[in-house]
C-alpha positions, 0 to 999 in steps of 0.5 A: 498525505501525498501518494507517490504512486507512479501512475501513467498520468503522473509520470507519462510512462506506460507500464510496458515501458516502465517495467522494461527499464533497467535498474540504473534507469529506475534509479535515475527516474527516482532521483528526478522524481524526488529532486524537490524533496527535502535534501536529506530524503533525496540524498538517501535515494542518491546513495542507494545501490542503483542496481537494487531498483525495480518496478512493482505493480500495486493493485487494489480490489474493488469495494464490495457491499457488506455481507451477513456475518457468520462464524468465519473471520477474515484477518490481515491481507485476506480482508484488506485488499488495498494497496500499501500506499497512503498508510490506509492499510495499517489504520484499517487493520487496527480499526478492524482488530479493535472492532473484532476484539469488542465483538469477541468480548461481547460474545464472551459476555453473552451479549452477542451470538 
């Protein structure tokens, strides 16, 4: 999967300038960035309201070392400090949900404390 995150290396525009662009210029920027996409996809951007475009900063937390488990469980965004790009957040959440369900079931059966 190819990420479409607009990094400085990718687009050549520093954040200060990108976040100062008016919606119409962001619309043109999106049209240029997607010009080589399948025509049906780029057409969606072409027909979008030019005044509805805005820049969004996406940040990710640093990976931390695992810690000793306790009686508190973090769910959702509290534990998944990652950007919503590349589809990794949803997959990680589903894996964690399956792991949590297995651990709760094991605890209920007396196999875990």
